[in-house]
C-alpha positions in Angstrom: 52.3 -20.8 16.9 55.5 -19.4 17.9 55.7 -16.7 20.6 56.9 -14.2 18.4 54.1 -14.5 15.8 50.5 -14.0 16.1 48.0 -15.8 13.7 44.1 -15.9 13.2 42.3 -18.6 15.1 40.1 -19.4 12.2 42.0 -18.7 9.1 45.7 -18.9 10.3 46.7 -15.8 8.5 49.5 -14.0 10.1 49.4 -10.7 11.8 51.4 -7.9 10.0 51.4 -4.5 9.7 48.8 -4.3 6.8 46.7 -7.0 8.5 46.1 -6.4 12.5 44.2 -9.0 14.3 41.6 -8.7 17.0 42.8 -10.3 20.1 40.5 -12.4 22.4 41.2 -14.4 25.7 42.3 -17.5 24.0 43.0 -16.4 20.3 42.7 -13.7 17.6 40.6 -13.2 14.5 41.4 -11.1 11.5 38.8 -8.7 9.6 37.7 -11.2 6.9 36.6 -13.7 9.6 34.7 -11.2 11.4 32.9 -10.1 8.2 32.2 -13.8 7.4 31.2 -14.4 10.8 28.8 -11.4 10.5 27.0 -12.5 7.3 26.6 -16.3 9.0 24.8 -14.8 12.1 22.9 -12.5 9.7 21.7 -15.2 7.7 20.6 -17.2 10.9 18.5 -14.2 11.9 16.9 -13.6 8.8 16.0 -17.3 8.4 14.4 -16.9 11.7 12.3 -13.7 10.6 11.2 -15.2 7.5 9.0 -18.3 9.4 8.1 -16.6 12.7 5.6 -13.7 11.7 3.2 -16.4 10.0 3.3 -19.0 12.7 0.5 -16.8 14.3 -1.5 -15.6 11.4 -4.2 -13.4 12.3 -7.6 -14.8 11.2 -9.9 -12.7 8.6 -11.8 -11.3 11.2 -8.9 -10.4 13.2 -7.3 -8.8 10.1 -10.4 -6.8 9.2 -10.9 -5.5 13.0 -7.2 -4.4 12.6 -8.0 -2.5 9.5 -10.9 -0.7 10.9 -8.6 1.0 13.3 -7.0 2.9 10.2 -9.4 2.9 7.8 -12.9 3.9 7.7 -15.9 1.9 5.6 -14.9 0.0 2.6 -16.1 -3.2 4.4 -16.3 -5.2 1.0 -12.8 -4.3 0.1 -11.6 -4.8 3.4 -13.3 -8.5 3.9 -12.2 -9.6 0.7 -8.4 -8.6 1.2 -8.5 -10.3 4.6 -9.8 -13.6 3.1 -7.3 -13.3 0.4 -4.1 -12.6 2.5 -5.2 -14.8 5.2 -5.4 -17.8 2.4 -2.2 -16.6 0.7 -0.1 -16.9 3.9 -1.8 -20.0 5.0 -0.8 -21.7 1.9 2.7 -20.6 2.6 2.7 -22.4 6.1 1.4 -25.3 4.9 4.0 -25.4 2.2 6.6 -24.7 4.5 5.7 -27.5 7.0 5.3 -30.1 4.5 8.4 -29.3 2.5 10.3 -31.9 4.8 8.0 -34.3 4.2 8.3 -36.9 1.2 6.1 -35.8 -1.6 2.8 -37.5 -2.0 1.4 -37.6 -5.5 -2.3 -37.2 -4.1 -1.1 -33.9 -2.3 -3.1 -31.1 -3.8 -1.0 -27.7 -4.6 -3.1 -24.6 -4.0 -2.0 -21.8 -6.2 -2.0 -18.1 -5.2 -4.6 -15.6 -5.8 -3.5 -12.1 -6.8 -5.7 -9.0 -6.1 -7.1 -6.2 -8.1 -8.2 -2.9 -6.2 -10.7 -0.7 -8.3 -12.0 2.5 -7.0 -11.9 6.3 -7.5 -8.8 8.5 -6.4 -8.4 9.0 -2.7 -10.4 6.1 -1.7 -7.8 4.2 0.3 -6.2 1.5 -2.1 -2.8 2.1 -1.4 -3.8 2.6 2.5 -5.2 -0.8 2.5 -2.2 -2.5 0.9 0.4 -0.9 3.2 -1.7 -1.5 6.3 -2.1 -5.2 5.4 1.7 -5.8 5.0 2.3 -4.0 8.2 -0.1 -6.2 10.1 1.2 -9.6 8.5 5.0 -8.1 9.0 6.1 -8.9 5.6 8.4 -6.7 3.1 6.3 -4.2 1.2 7.0 -2.3 -2.0 5.0 0.3 -3.9 5.3 0.4 -7.7 4.3 2.8 -10.0 2.8 1.5 -13.2 3.4 4.6 -15.4 7.2 4.2 -14.7 7.4 0.8 -16.2 8.3 0.1 -19.8 9.0 -3.0 -21.9 12.3 -4.3 -21.6 14.8 -2.7 -24.1 13.2 0.8 -23.9 14.1 4.0 -21.7 12.5 3.5 -18.3 12.3 1.0 -15.5 11.7 -2.6 -16.4 9.4 -4.7 -14.2 12.4 -6.8 -12.7 13.2 -3.4 -10.8 10.2 -4.1 -8.7 11.8 -7.1 -7.5 15.1 -5.4 -6.6 13.1 -2.6 -4.5 11.3 -5.4 -2.6 14.7 -7.0 -1.8 16.1 -3.7 -0.7 13.0 -3.5 1.6 14.0 -7.2 3.2 17.5 -5.8 3.8 18.8 -8.1 1.2 17.0 -11.2 2.7 16.0 -12.9 -0.5 14.1 -15.6 1.5 12.2 -13.2 3.3 11.4 -11.0 0.2 9.9 -13.9 -1.4 7.2 -13.6 1.0 6.5 -10.2 0.4 3.6 -8.2 -0.9 3.9 -5.8 -3.8 1.4 -3.1 -4.9 1.2 -2.1 -8.3 -0.2 1.4 -8.6 -1.9 3.3 -11.4 -2.1 0.0 -13.1 -5.2 1.6 -15.0 -2.4 3.7 -17.2 -1.3 0.1 -18.8 -4.6 0.0 -20.9 -3.7 -0.6 -24.2 -4.3 2.3 -26.7 -7.1 2.3 -29.0 -7.8 1.4 -32.4 -6.1 4.5 -33.9 -2.5 3.7 -32.6 -2.1 0.4 -34.2 0.7 1.9 -36.0 2.8 2.5 -33.1 4.0 0.3 -30.3 2.7 0.4 -27.0 5.9 0.1 -24.9 4.3 1.6 -21.4 1.0 0.1 -22.1 0.2 -3.5 -23.4 3.9 -4.4 -23.6 4.4 -3.6 -19.8 1.2 -5.9 -19.3 2.8 -8.8 -21.4 6.0 -8.3 -19.4 4.3 -8.7 -16.1 2.5 -12.0 -16.6 5.4 -14.3 -15.9 6.1 -11.7 -12.8 2.9 -12.0 -11.4 2.4 -15.5 -12.1 5.2 -16.7 -10.4 8.7 -17.6 -12.2 12.3 -17.2 -11.4 13.5 -13.8 -12.4 17.2 -13.0 -12.6 17.8 -9.5 -11.0 20.6 -8.5 -13.0 23.3 -6.1 -12.4 20.7 -3.3 -11.0 19.8 -6.0 -8.1 21.7 -6.8 -5.2 24.7 -9.5 -5.3 26.0 -11.9 -2.9 29.4 -13.2 -3.2 29.7 -11.5 -6.6 26.6 -13.7 -8.3 23.7 -12.1 -9.3 20.6 -13.3 -7.6 17.6 -15.1 -8.8 14.2 -14.6 -6.8 11.1 -16.7 -7.1 7.9 -15.0 -7.5 5.7 -17.8 -6.9 4.9 -16.9 -3.2 4.7 -12.9 -3.7 1.4 -11.6 -3.4 0.7 -8.9 -5.9 -2.0 -6.2 -5.5 -2.7 -4.1 -8.2 -4.5 -0.8 -8.0 -6.0 2.0 -10.2 -9.0 4.6 -10.5 -10.1 3.2 -13.8 -11.3 6.2 -15.3 -13.7 5.7 -17.8 -14.8 2.4 -16.5 -17.9 3.7 -15.0 -19.2 4.7 -18.6 -18.6 0.9 -19.5 -20.4 -0.3 -16.6 -23.6 1.9 -17.1 -23.4 1.2 -20.6 -23.9 -2.7 -19.6 -26.3 -1.8 -17.1 -28.6 0.2 -19.4 -28.1 -2.2 -22.4 -31.8 -3.3 -23.6 -33.9 -0.6 -21.5 -34.1 2.0 -24.2 -36.7 1.9 -26.7 -38.2 3.8 -29.5 -41.8 4.6 -29.8 -44.3 2.0 -28.3 -41.4 -0.2 -27.1 -40.5 2.4 -24.5 -41.3 1.2 -20.8 -41.4 4.1 -18.8 -40.9 1.8 -15.6 -37.6 0.2 -16.8 -35.6 3.6 -17.9 -34.7 4.7 -14.3 -31.3 3.2 -13.1 -31.1 0.3 -11.1 -27.6 0.4 -9.6 -25.9 2.9 -7.1 -23.4 5.0 -8.4 -21.2 5.2 -5.5 -20.7 1.4 -5.6 -20.8 0.9 -9.1 -17.6 -0.4 -9.3 -18.4 -3.4 -7.1 -20.5 -4.9 -10.2 -17.3 -4.9 -12.5 -16.7 -8.2 -14.3 -13.7 -9.1 -16.1 -15.3 -8.5 -19.5 -15.7 -4.9 -18.2 -11.8 -4.9 -17.7 -11.4 -6.0 -21.3 -13.3 -3.6 -22.7 -11.6 -0.9 -20.6 -7.9 -2.0 -22.2 -6.6 -4.4 -20.3 -5.5 -7.7 -22.0 -7.4 -11.1 -20.9 -4.0 -12.9 -19.9 -3.5 -10.2 -17.6 -6.9 -10.2 -16.2 -6.6 -13.9 -15.6 -3.8 -13.4 -13.3 -5.7 -11.3 -10.8 -8.7 -13.6 -9.8 -9.8 -11.6 -6.8 -11.6 -8.6 -8.0 -12.8 -5.8 -5.3 -13.7 -2.6 -5.3 -13.6 0.8 -3.3 -16.4 3.2 -3.6 -16.8 7.0 -3.4 -16.7 8.4 0.0 -19.8 10.6 1.0 -19.6 13.6 3.8 -20.3 11.1 6.6 -17.4 8.8 5.7 -15.0 11.7 5.3 -15.9 12.8 9.0 -15.3 9.4 10.2 -11.8 9.4 8.5 -11.3 12.9 10.1 -12.1 11.6 13.8 -12.3 8.1 14.4 -8.9 6.3 13.0 -5.8 5.7 15.2 -4.1 8.5 13.2 -6.8 10.3 12.4 -6.2 13.5 10.7 -8.1 15.6 12.9 -6.0 14.1 15.9 -2.6 14.8 14.1 -3.6 18.8 14.2 -4.7 18.7 17.8 -1.2 17.1 18.3 0.5 19.6 16.5 -1.3 22.5 18.7 -0.6 20.8 22.0 2.9 21.1 21.1 2.2 25.1 21.3 0.2 24.4 24.3 -3.2 25.3 22.3 -6.3 23.3 22.3 -7.7 22.8 18.7 -11.5 22.2 18.8 -13.7 21.5 15.9 -17.5 21.8 16.2 -19.4 19.0 14.3 -20.7 21.3 11.7 -17.2 22.5 11.0 -16.0 18.7 10.4 -19.1 18.4 8.1 -18.0 21.4 6.2 -14.5 20.5 6.1 -15.9 17.2 4.6 -18.0 18.9 2.0 -15.0 21.3 1.0 -13.2 18.0 0.2 -15.7 16.4 -2.0 -16.0 19.5 -4.1 -12.3 19.1 -4.8 -13.0 15.8 -6.3 -9.6 14.1 -4.8 -11.3 11.8 -1.8 -9.8 11.8 1.4 -6.5 13.2 0.1 -8.1 16.6 -0.2 -9.1 16.5 3.7 -5.7 17.6 4.4 -5.3 20.1 1.9 -8.5 21.8 3.1 -7.2 21.6 6.8 -3.9 23.1 5.8 -5.8 26.0 3.8 -7.8 26.4 6.6 -5.5 26.6 9.6 -2.6 28.1 7.8 -2.9 31.7 9.3 -3.6 30.3 13.0 -0.2 28.1 12.9 1.7 30.9 11.4 0.7 33.2 14.3 0.4 30.5 17.2 4.2 29.8 17.9 4.3 33.6 18.3 1.5 34.5 20.6 2.7 33.4 24.2 -0.9 33.6 25.9 -2.9 31.8 23.2 -4.7 28.9 25.1 -7.7 27.5 22.5 -8.7 27.7 19.2 -12.2 26.9 18.4 -13.2 26.4 14.7 -16.8 26.5 13.5 -18.6 26.1 10.1 -18.5 30.0 9.7 -14.8 29.7 9.9 -14.8 26.9 7.0 -16.8 28.7 4.9 -14.6 31.9 5.3 -17.4 34.1 6.8 -15.1 34.9 9.8 -11.5 34.3 10.5 -10.1 31.8 13.1 -8.7 33.4 16.0 -6.8 32.4 19.1 -8.3 32.7 22.5 -6.4 33.4 25.8 -6.5 32.1 29.2 -8.1 35.4 30.3 -11.8 34.1 29.4 -14.9 33.5 31.2 -15.0 30.1 33.0 -17.8 28.9 30.4 -15.1 29.8 27.5 -12.7 27.9 29.1 -14.6 24.8 29.8 -15.8 24.8 26.1 -12.1 24.5 25.0 -11.4 21.3 26.9 -11.2 18.1 24.7 
């Protein structure tokens, strides 16, 4: 270098009016080298992040305990998911540790087991999948099956799910290939009935066919809609991505009841009164689902075979909804208590009031999602007046308020000592 000219210490580009250099103690660096160094350092961090979360994978019992903090009930589904997720990432850890070793012809290759969640709306399917991904610490994305169409038609292709997973991993392809994809409303892909053979089912059976290679494991080119690195289209391997599909499966209950009652009915002297009653629990009917029932519902056998782990979530009764209101870490009751605390007001529900809220949610038929709607409608007027009421201190809600017999009122600090004590949490 000459005294009159300055060059980049990495690429030897000369400093000009259009190419400024960043000066250091013993050298200079240009903008292009800064960007390149940033990508290199980021790849180091991503590579560490791709392996570190799985070195201390929680055991199934620990996973279920963590799920219990956020989700009430559904023990069968939580146990099944905990075992499936633990085995999945244990397999990935074993493969990553043995990848540097020489290949052994006698080595057993363990295939992944995708999960199919069945259950009515509002029973916690999406919450279960999202909570598991957050506990494990992997990229997670929720895809709606109703927006997917067969390739070549208007709508989203199935490859768009991988693009969203890559975005969730901040462009880190290695970490994205260890992620979890939850496909909601999978029951809407059931193929059309026998009266629709004249039309092509591009958003039903066609999507099931398109999802086969994605779910089983293959290298998929993201295309122009995906992220690009150095101008080249990226290719993702879905072999290690855990797929969880869920749906309400409206109409499957009739198929199950028909299977249970088959052969129990008779005519005349063949009627056995002792065998005509139901021998199954309606709330837990989905726990008896078999692959044959799903085939009758409209899922193709190839798609069912790629989801070997099938578990069900049952309807929630009043007791379960009351626990959902009060027990989880982010319980809905606690959320509203925190909102009232921001205004300096203590919110208190009597046990009968909580039961009445749960009963109202059941009448709406939307499961746990109906709890927020009931609470919003119940507390709307109070939350409207509360910010303008300076001396408000307590709001106590009973079953007569939930039923609408009496309006909810705010009490002030000018109360008898017994009334003030009753308002404390």
